[in-house]
N, C-alpha and C positions, 0 to 999 in steps of 0.2 A: 544492593542486588541489581544486576543488569536487567533482570526481568521488570523490576519496578521502574527503573529508568526508562525502559521501553514503553511501559504503560503511560508514564507521565508525558513522554514525547508524543504518543498517539493522542492523548487528550488535548495537548496544545495544538496539534494539527487538525483536530476534528472540527467539523461544522458545529456551530453553537448548539443546535438542537439534537446533535448525535452523541452527546457525552455518555448517556446511559448505555446506549448501544455499544460504544467503544469499551466501556468497563465490563459489560456483559461478555463480549467476545474475548476480552483479555482473561476474565475469570474462567471461561470455558477452556482456554488454552493452557493456563498456568495452574488451575486448581481442579479442573474437571467439573466445573459448575454446570448445573443443568439449566439454570436461568438466573437472572438477577433483576431486581426492581429497586427504584428509588422513590422514597416518600419525603416530602418537605412539610415542615410544620406550618400550619395555617396561621393567619394573622392574629387570631385570638388565642393561639397556643392551646387549642383544645383537641385538635385532630392532626393526623399525618396524612397528607394528600398524595395520591399516587401520581407520579409523573409518567406521561405516555400510557394512558389507561389502556388495558388489554381485556379481552373477553374473559370472564370468569374471576377476575381479580376485584376485590372490594376497593372502590375508589377512595374510601376514607376509613381510617381506623382511629379510635380515640387514643389520645396520649396517655390518659390515666388508667386505661384498662385494656392493654394490648401488649403482646410481646415486643412489638416495635417501640411502643411507648416506654417499656422498661429500659431498653437500650438508650433511648433518647433522654430519659430522665436521669438515669445513673451515669450516662456518658461512658458506658462500658459495653463490650460485646455481650449479647445475650443469645444463648444457643437453645433451640427447641428441636427435639427429635420427633419426627412424625413417621408414619409407616412408609418405608421406602425412600426416605429423604432426611436430610439434616438441614435445618433452617438456621442460618447465621445472620443475626441482625447487628449492624455496625453503625455507631453514631458518625454522622458527617458534620464536622465542626471546624470552623476556621477562626483561629486566634480568639477562642472563647465564645464565638457566636455560633449557637446551635442551629444548624440549618435543617437537618432531617436525619433519615436513617436509610442506609443501603442494606438490602436483604439479598443474600446469596443462598440459593438452593443447591446443596452439595450432595454427593453420594453418601449413603448412611455410614459407611466405614471410614470416612475421611478423617485423617489425623490433623486436628486443627492447630495444635501447639506450634508447629513450625510456621504456620501461615499467618498468625496474628500480627507480628510486627510489619510484614509486608502489606497486609490488608489495611492496617491503620494508615500507612503511607498512601495507599491508593485512595482511601476515603478523604484524606487531607488534600491530595491533589485534585480530586473530584470537586471538593468544596471550593477550592480556589478558582477552578475553571468555571464553575457555575456563576460565581460572582462576576467574572470577566464576561461570560457569555450573555449575561443579562443586559449588556449594552446593545446586543444585536438580535435578541429573540425574546418574545413574550412567554415562551414555554414555561419557564420556571416561576415567573411572576404569576401566571395564570394558575399554576398548580397549587400555589399557596392559599388561594381563596376558596373557602368553603361556601361562600355566598358572595353576592355582588357587593363591591365597595361603593359607598357614596363618592361623588366627585371630590368632595372636601377631603375624605379619608384617603382617596387615591393620591391627592396632592401631598398630604402629610406623610404618608408612608414613603413616598419617593424622596422626601426631604431628609428622612432619618438616616443616621450613619450605620445603623445595625441594631440588633437587639441586645447584644452584650459584647464585652471586650475583656480580655485577660492579659495581664503582664505580670512579671515577677513581683512588681511593687503593689499591684492592686488587681481586683476583679470588679467589673462594673456591669450592671444589667438594668434594663428598663422595660416597662410595659404600659400600654394605653388601653383604656376601655371607654366606650364601646369600640372595639377594634375595627369594626366595619363602618363606623359612622362618627369617628373623631373629627374635630374641626379646629379648635384653637390651641390645645395643649401640644407641646413638642419638647424635644431634647436634642442636644448636639454635643459631641465631644471630639477632641483632637489630642493625640499623643505625639509629642515631639521630643527632641533630645532634652531630657531633664524635666519636662513639664506635662501635666495633664490639664487641659482646659475643658470645663464642663459648663453647659448652659441649660437651665431648666426654665422653659418659657410657657406663657399662657396668654394668648391673644384674645382680646375681648370679642364678644359677638358670637354668632352661630354660623354654621354652614360655610359656603364659599367665602363670604366676607371675612370670617375669622381665619380661614385657611390662607387667603391671600395676604392678610395682615401678618400672620406668623411667618409665611414664606419671605416677606420683605425683611422682617426683623432678623431672622436666622441668617439670611444671605448678607445682610449688612454687618452682622457680627462676624461672620466668616471673612468678609472682605477686610474688615479692620484687623482681625487677628492675623490674616495672611500678609497684611502690610507691616506687621511687626509692632503694632501699637500696644501700649500698656493696657491693662485690664480696664481701668477707668476710662481711657480714651476709646476703647472698643465700645463701651456702653454709650459714650457721648456721640460717637459717629452713628451708631444705630438709632439713637434717640433723634438725631437730626434727620436721618433718612425717613423715619416713620412720621415725624412731624411735618416734613416737607410734603409728604403725600397726603396726610389726613388732617393736618392743621389742628390737632388736638381733639378731633371728634372721636378718634379711635386710638387705642394705645396698647402696649404689650408689657405685661409683667415678666420680669426675668430675675432669676438668681444666677449670677455669673461667678464662677470660681476658677482659680488657677492653682494647682497643686504642684509644689516642688517635690519631685520624685525622690530626691536624696534626703532632704531634711523633714519632709512632712508639713512644712509651713504652707498655709493656704491663704491666698489673697481673695477677698470676696467683695462683690458689689451686689447689694440687695436692692433691686428696683421693682418691688411689687409683691405679688401674693405667694409664689412658691416658697415652701418652708422646709426646714431641715431638722431632723432628729438624729441623735447619736446614741448608739448602744456601746458602752464601754464596760467590759466585765458583765455584770448583771444589771447595771444601772442605765436607765434610759432618761435622756434629758432633751428638751427642745433647745436648739442652738439659735439664739436670736441675734439679729444685727440691727443697726440703725436703718430704719425704713427710709428709702429714697424714692423719688418719683418714678413711675413706670416710663418706659421708653415711648416718646412721642406725645406725652401729655402737654408739655410746654416747650417752647423754643429754647435751645441752647442750655439745657440743664447741665449743671456741673455735678459729676459723680465722684464720691470720695471712697476709696477702698478701705476695707477693714481686714484684720488678720486673726487667724487662730491656727492651732496646730493639731494634726491628727497623729495618733500613735499606732504602732503595729497592733493589730487585733481589734481596732475600732471598726464598727459598722455604721455607715451613714445612710439615712433614708430620707429621700427628698419627695415631697408630695405637693401636688397642685391643690388649689382651693376646691376642686371637684372631689378631692379625697377628704380633707379634714373638715370641710363645711357640709358634707353630706349628712342628712338627717334621717333618723329612723321614723317609722310610722307614728311613734309616740312623740316625735319632735326633738329627740336628743341628737346633738351633733356628734359625728364620729370623733372628732377632736383629739386632744392630746392623750386622754386616758385610754381610749380604744387603740390608738396608734402605738402607744407604749406597750400595751398588751400584745398587739400583733407583732411588734419587733421582738419581744421576748419569746413569743410562741414560735417564731420562725428562725430563732438564732442558730439552730442546728442545720438548717437548709443552706445549700450553696447559694451565693448571691443571684445566680441565674434563675433560681426558682422563687426568690422572695417577692419580687414585684407582683407576680400573678397571684401568689398566695395571699398577699395583703389585699389585693383587689377582690379576691373571692370573699374574704371576710367583710370587705366594704359592701359587696352585694348582699350578703346575709344581713348586715346591719340596716341597709336601705329597705330590704323587703322586696316584695313582688314588684315587677315592672322595671323598665329601664331607668338608669341613673338620670338625674335631672341635669347633670353637666358631665362633660367628658372628664376623665380622671387619669392622672399620670403618677406613677411611682417609679423612682430610680433608686437602686441599692448599690452602694459602693463599699467593698471590704478593703481595708488598707492593711497591706502586709509590710510595707517599708522595704528598705534595702538592708543588706547584711550589716551595715554599720549602725543603722538605727535600731535594728532588732537587738543588737548587742548592748545598747545603752540601758 
């Protein structure tokens, strides 16, 4: 539709902080909208925070108990009819990464059916432009925080690639707690022609020291990956970078994986504490590898890759030691049994919702008070290609 193309053009030309205004004006012109508002998911994935706060509007609504939250969770439009108006809540998602919800207030007799396809395109275009605009404005980053981030958490969130990613071959999502005070746990991924590279990391220490250590390790791994090095050589280069800076006093645990998107063959380097569980059918098993030294513990460590294969329908769950080592008030570790139970209990959820659901169960297991360590969960659903599904 030419109208949609015009809106996309207007978004690309707009000042970074004016994106919501551009969409609102476009919806007034093309749909007769009375007003529009954008809410972004907060770092803890507990609330949807209003961008460009206005008088009379609630600046924060819960994700799990609000009309906007229903659209966000289901990733489908949600319509609410109120006296004198029709409220249309639309998910704003980019390549599987759920950003927030756009709400359009429309005249009560509006026929929505012909509008849905075009509005979905507008939301996708808005999401893309938000990601671009974040290079030039703090507006959208500020809207995401329900409370102040620690400096360590600020550094870690800026390092992350996103919260989720979806492709025909897989869907991937991750979450960290405590979201506003994380320090050492981190994850990174990159999708290229035929490969998915995934790193699940845990830098030792607390606060700024742990965040600085993890930043060095992640950027060293990225530098090696972008230089075209093999997986074991990526680990070796990062190991040298961390050792050169800390001389073995501090180190980083990492589970480094490279998935072949065609065959499902996975190359792995296990250099520390992050662990992997697999749900295949109804069976949950811990997938173990030969333990190798964490990055930076000793000089010039040699890493040896291992291999395993994922099948279409497999769900993989990665957890840091802040997950499986967390203890209950009675002294019981969360461990394999509780994680297996959580994996089975969340098997019907989409992967985008699994990490947070597991971390909620972890919080219940731990009991009152904050977690003793930061905790990271990554969930990957493997779909495979048409050729592998047919096998």
